[in-house]
ZASELO-73432 format. One record per residue: residue in three letters; x negated, y negated, z of N, C-alpha, C, O in turn. Coordinates in steps of 0.1 Angstrom, whole numbers, plus 5000, padded with zeros to 4 digits. Atoms other than C-alpha are relative to their C-alpha. Example, Ala and Ser with C-alpha at 12.3 -4.5 7.8 and 13.67 -1.06 7.14 Angstrom:
ZASELO-73432
ALA499150125000487750455078499149885000498149885007;SER500950115000486350115071500849895008500349785009;
This chain:
ZASELO-73432
MET500749894994075812632485499449955014498849855015;SER500550044987074912632522498550035001497950104993;LYS501449984998071412632536499750155003498750204999;ASP500249864997071912982548499950094988499150184986;GLU500049935013072813112513498749974993498150054986;LEU501250045007069812912499498850085006497950124999;ARG501049924993067513082525500050154995498950204992;SER499949865005068813422513499550014986498750104983;LYS500450005015068313342476498449994999497850064992;LEU501550025000064713212483499350135005498250164999;SER500749884994063813522504500150114989499150194988;GLU499949905011065013752475499049964989498350054983;LEU500850055011063213542449498550025002497850064994;TYR501450004997059913532467499650125008498550135013;LYS500249874993060213882483499549985015498550035018;ALA500450034986060013742519501250035009502450045004;ASP498949984991062113802550500849875002500149765001;LYS499250134999065013552554499649935013499749805013;ALA500450064987063713482590498749924998498449845007;GLN501250085003060513342574500249884991499249824988;VAL499750115009062213092552500649885007501649905015;SER499450124993062912732564500349904989499549874980;VAL499650105009064912482543500549885007501149895018;PHE499650124993065412122552499949884991499349894980;GLY500150135007065611752540500749994987500249934977;PHE499250005012068311792514500649864998501249805007;ARG499350125004069611482495500850034988500450104979;THR499149985011072611492472499849884991499849764995;GLN500050105010072311292440501349934999502449995001;TYR498750075002074911022433500850074990500450104979;GLY499149935008077911182418500150155002501050224997;GLY500049864996077111522432499450094989498950044979;GLY500449915010076211832413498550045001498150154995;LYS501449974999072511832422499549955013499749845017;SER500750044987070611832455498550044999498250134992;THR501449974999066911822462499650015014500249955023;GLY500449994986065111932493498750085001498050104990;PHE501349934998062112122508500350145005501350165012;ALA499949874995061612482516498550055004497650024996;LEU501349954996058712652535500250155002501250195008;ILE500049854998058013032534498750035007497650015003;TYR501149974991055813152562499650154998500450234993;ASP500649865002053613472562500750095010500950215008;SER499449914989055213602595500949915009500949795008;ASN499150074990057713512622499249935010499649825014;GLU500850074990054913422646499549874994499449775001;ALA500550125006053513172621501149904999500949785001;MET498850095000057013022617500249935013500449815014;LYS499750064987057512982654498849925005499149835013;LYS501150094996054012832658500049874993499749775000;PHE500150125007054212572631501349924998501249804996;GLU498750075003057912492626500449925012500349975024;PRO499550084989059412212648501150075007501950155001;ARG499049924992061612342676501449974996502250074996;TYR498650035004064712162664500450074988501650114987;ARG499649925012064612342631500150155003500950224997;LEU499849864996064112672648501350025007502050125006;VAL498750004994067212592669501150014990502150084992;ARG499050005010069212522638500250134993501450174990;ILE499849875007068512862622500250115010500350235006;GLY499749904990069013042655498750085005498950195011;GLU501249934996065313142662499649955014498750015019;ALA500450054986065112942695501249945006502249925000;GLN498950054992067312822723499849855002498749815004;LYS500150144997068112452728499949985015500650045023;VAL500250034986066912312760500949895004500949784999;GLU499050104995069712132778499549925012499049985021;LYS500450094989068811832799500949885001501549854991;PRO499150124999070711532812499649894992498449884988;SER500350125008070911212793498949915007498749925019;ARG501150094995068110952797500549915011499849905021;GLN499550094990070310722817500250085014499950025024;GLN499849924988071211002842498650045006498550045018;ARG501349974995067511102845499449885007498849895018;MET500650124994066510742853500749975014500149935023;PHE499250024987069310712880499550105010499350065022;PHE500549904990068011032896498749965005498349985017;PHE501350054996064510892896500149895010499349895020;ILE499850114990065610572914500550055013500050015024;VAL499449964988067710752939499150095008499150095020;SER500949914993065111012947498849945006498050005013;ARG501250064994062410762956500249975014501449945019;SER499850014986061810742993500149865004500849825014;ASN500050144996061210372995500449914988499749894978;VAL499450085011063410152972499249874999499049824987;ASP500850135001061309832980498750024992498349944985;GLU501249975008058210002966500450014985499549974977;TYR499549995014060210072934500149864994499649844983;HIS499850135005061009702930498749934999498549844991;SER501350075000057409592937499250044987498549954982;TRP500849975012056009782907500849994987500350014976;LYS499150015012059009722883499649884992500349864982;
């Protein structure tokens, strides 16, 4: 059963909107057949967006992922953009 299907089942069971249910942290038992995990059901969409971590909101489609360059590229840009390279080496 997928996480999306599980969110639907929990929303029906607890009479909540599917957009207010968050499921995460699933572990499959050895041999399969049983998984355990966590689920949170929020009172409103605003409460979910306030308290739920951004990466979990991105997973369920409630937020957009912020695209930024990799750490190595950002450091290279920082070094190149400095006006005085000798000053960079003095504080390194």
